[in-house]
C-alpha positions in Angstrom: 14.8 8.5 -25.4 17.1 5.5 -25.4 16.1 2.2 -26.9 17.7 0.3 -24.0 18.6 1.2 -20.4 21.1 -0.4 -18.1 19.6 -1.1 -14.6 22.4 -3.5 -13.5 23.7 -1.0 -11.0 20.2 0.0 -9.7 19.1 -0.5 -6.2 15.7 -0.8 -4.6 13.9 2.3 -3.4 14.8 2.6 0.4 11.6 4.5 1.0 9.3 1.9 -0.7 8.2 0.5 2.7 7.0 4.0 3.8 4.8 4.5 0.7 1.1 4.9 1.2 -1.4 2.3 0.2 -4.5 3.2 -1.7 -7.7 1.9 -0.1 -11.4 2.7 -0.4 -13.2 4.2 2.6 -16.8 5.2 3.1 -16.8 8.5 4.9 -20.0 10.5 5.6 -20.5 13.8 3.9 -20.3 16.0 7.0 -16.9 14.5 7.9 -15.5 15.0 4.4 -16.8 18.6 4.4 -15.1 19.2 7.7 -11.7 18.1 6.3 -12.2 20.0 3.1 -12.9 23.2 5.0 -9.9 22.5 7.2 -7.9 21.9 4.1 -8.8 25.3 2.7 -7.8 27.2 5.8 -4.6 25.2 6.5 -3.4 24.8 2.9 -2.9 21.0 3.5 -4.8 18.6 1.2 -7.8 17.2 2.9 -6.7 13.6 2.3 -3.4 14.4 4.0 -5.4 15.9 7.0 -7.5 12.7 7.3 -4.3 10.6 7.2 -2.6 12.7 9.8 -5.7 12.4 12.1 -5.9 8.7 11.6 -2.2 8.3 12.2 -2.4 10.3 15.4 -5.2 8.0 16.6 -3.3 4.9 15.7 -0.1 6.1 17.4 -2.0 7.0 20.5 -4.0 3.8 20.4 -7.2 5.9 20.6 -10.5 4.4 19.5 -13.7 6.4 19.1 -16.4 6.0 21.8 -18.9 3.3 20.8 -21.7 5.8 21.1 -20.2 7.9 18.3 -20.2 4.8 16.1 -23.9 4.5 16.1 -23.7 1.2 18.1 -26.9 0.2 19.8 -27.1 1.0 23.5 -27.8 -1.7 26.0 
């Protein structure tokens, strides 16, 4: 390992804007279990499956029905 490195010709990572951001989510156990089982059958990590599903909803501007959120009915 060198004692000193020259980064004068370095450039910023062009993909830095596309990197994922770590956050904390509270997800119920049946939902996690569903994605873990799907992960085993597809070979795709369960967190990646969750991200793909959320991205699909965001791109399609889809929101869950209020009844599935446990919202009180009027």
